[in-house]
Every structure is written in C-alpha cells, then in structure tokens.
N, C-alpha and C positions, 0 to 999 in steps of 0.2 A: 457912952460907954458899952452900949448894947452892938455898936457899929463894929467896935473892934472884934469882936469875935465872928462877927458877919464876914469882915473883910479878911480874917485869916482863912476860914472856910472857904471862901471863893477863891483865894488863892491858891490853896490847896488843890481844890478841884480844876481849876485851871492847869496846874502843873500836873495833875494826874491825867488830864487830856493830851498834853504833848505828845508829838511824833504821828504816827499814821492811826489817827482816831483812836488814841490811849492803845493800840494795839502792840503789844509787845515786839520789840524787834528779834529778827533772827539771829541765832546764835554768832555768827561771823558776817561781817560786812563784806562789801565787793569793792576792790579798789583797780586803778590802771596800773599796769608798769610797764616803762618802754622797753622794747625790744633792742634798740640801739645802746651802745655803750655808752656810758655817761661821758659827758665832753668834760675837757680840763676846766678847773676850777678858777683859774685865772686866765682873761683875756683880755685884748686891748686892739680896739679896731675904731677907724675914722667913723662919726656920726652916721655917714651915709651907708655904711655897710651894716650898724645895727638894725635889728628888726624887733617890733612889739608885737607880741601875740596877745591878743584882747580876747576876753571871754566871750564866746560864741552866744549871740542869741540862741533861743531854741523854741521849737514848738510846744505847745501847751502841755501836751501828754508826757513832756520829759521834765516839766517843772515839779519833780520829784525824785526822793532818791530809791522809787521803786523802779521794776525794771517793766518797761511795757510790752505787752504781747500781742501782735497785730493778728486777730482771728479771721479777718475779711477786710476787705478795702475800706469798710465804713465802722468797724468795731476793734476796740482796744480793752484788753483787761491787764492786769498786771500779774507778775510771776510770785507764786506763793513762796514765802522764806527766802527771797532774795531782795537784798536791799544794797545800795551804795553807800558809801561812807560820807557822799555829799550828792547834790543833782550831778547830773553829767556833764555840763557844761564847763565848771572850773577844773574838772577832772581832765577832760581832754584837752583843755587849753594847755594844762601843764603838759600831758603828754606830748603836745605838738612842740611847746618850747623847747622841752627834752631833746626829741628827735631832733628838732630844726638844728639845735647847737651841735649836737653829736654827728649828726650826717653833714654839716654844711660848714663848720667850724665858725660860723658867724657869732656876734655877741648878740644874745635874746633878752630883751628887757620885758620886766614885768609890769603891765600899764599902771601900777602903782607908783612906779618911778617916776613921776611926775615932773621931777626936779631936770631930768634928762632930755635931750631931744629926742624924739620916739625913734627916728630913723624912718624904716618903712614901717607900716601898720597892716597887719596881717588880722582881718575881721572876718566874719561871716554867719552864718544860721547853721545850728546843728538840726537837720531835719528828722534823722531816724538815728536811736539808739537803744536797740531791744530786738526782740525776738521775732519772726514770721512763723506763726504756725503753720501756715498753708504750705509754705515751700520749705520748712524746716530748716532755718537759717536764722544766724545773728546777723544784723543789718547794721552798718552805719553808714549815714549819708551826711556829707558836709559841705554846704554851698559856701566857699572861701572866695574874698575879695582882696586884692592887695593895691596899692597906689604903687605904679610905675614911673615916677616921675611927677612933677608938679602937675601935668595935664593929662595923666592917664591912669585909668583905674583898669585892671583887668580882674576877670571872674571866673571861676571854674567850679565844676561840681565833681566832689571826689565820693566814691561809694565803694564799699566791700561788702561782700558776703559769704559768710563762712557756714559750713554745713555744721548742724546739730544732729546729734542721734533722738534727744528728748528735749521736750520744753519742760525745763525743770531747772530747779537752783541748782544743782551741780553741773550742769552743762554750760549754763550761762555765761559765769566768769571768764572760763579759758576761751570761749567762742568769741565773746563780745571783744575781750581784752585782744585778741588776735585781729580781729576786723578793725579795730581803733588802731591799732600799730599798722595796718597795711595802710589806712587810710593818711595816718601821719607821715608814713616813709614818702607815699606819693608827693604830698604837701610838702614836705621837704627839699625833693628833688625840683619841684615846681618854682618854688620860692629861691633856692638856688644860692 
C-alpha cells in the first residue's frame, strides 16, 4: 500500500522535470516556413521520378530543440529564450520536401510511406543549424547524398550564411529560416 503514493510522487517528479531540465519554455517556439510557393496537392509521376527525403542525421549539438551558438571553434552555448518546436532535423526535412516539390514538380514521398517504391532517396547530415557569434551569422550546413542510378551515389555540401545584427532570440528565427531556405533551394536545383 505504501508503494502506490511513492509511485505517484515519482511520476509527478518525472513529469515536472520534462523539457529542458525542468526549465520553462519560451513564450513562443520557432519553426521553419518554406519560401517556395506550395506545390499542387495532387500529382502523378512514374516511380522513377519520385523522391523520398529522409530526415537527416545530425551532429550531437543539434539533438535538442534549443538553438546552438558557436562562440569559438571548440565551444558551443545555447541561445536564451529560443527554442524550436522540434529538433532541427525533421523540421529541415519537411522544408526540403516542400521546396523540392514546389521547385521541381516532382512527387516527394515521406519515408514513412514504406508501401511505395521510394524512387530516388535523398539522405544527408545536418552539420550546422545555429548561430556563429564570432562572425555574427546564422549558419546552415547540410551534407547531402542521393542515388543517381543503381551504381552511383552523389554527395554534395550545401551551406548558407545569413548576417545577424544580434545574437538573440529576436534575430535567430528569421535568419535561420532564411539560411535554411537558401540551402533548400540549392538542394532542389541539385536534385532537379
């Protein structure tokens, strides 16, 4: 009988600690929005012309909804009062999918649509998605890989840097959204 109150107290303590070490989230959360016009909601294409955009792998400093700030080559802090609605990798994958569909007219499949032939697969690693305090820039770096036929894989690094006037929660969303859209536009052109 005494175990039950203990379990309730333990569960409450666990829930209270969820999030960023129990810290209160900022009043608003950041998200990415595509600069490209939305693609038509209905499309048909041969399987070979479809493309599946996988959620990219990411470096460890990005495995959080917080915004990393590089203060030196070997130092990272996180921006106060700034947080994404999710970790950056799935947000960036959705932006890539939307941009590729809008710019190329291709059918873009979600990796969870496993019942279909995925067509070409776009994979990669998100290397940077944050702010550089020394250079006063928002930085997005994505190393992409795509199969170009049964025996060929092509890789390429995409990088965008957008100046910021301050390293703060007001400047971060717009600058990072702009940098992410630049990379997504270049990737869309590359996968064509």
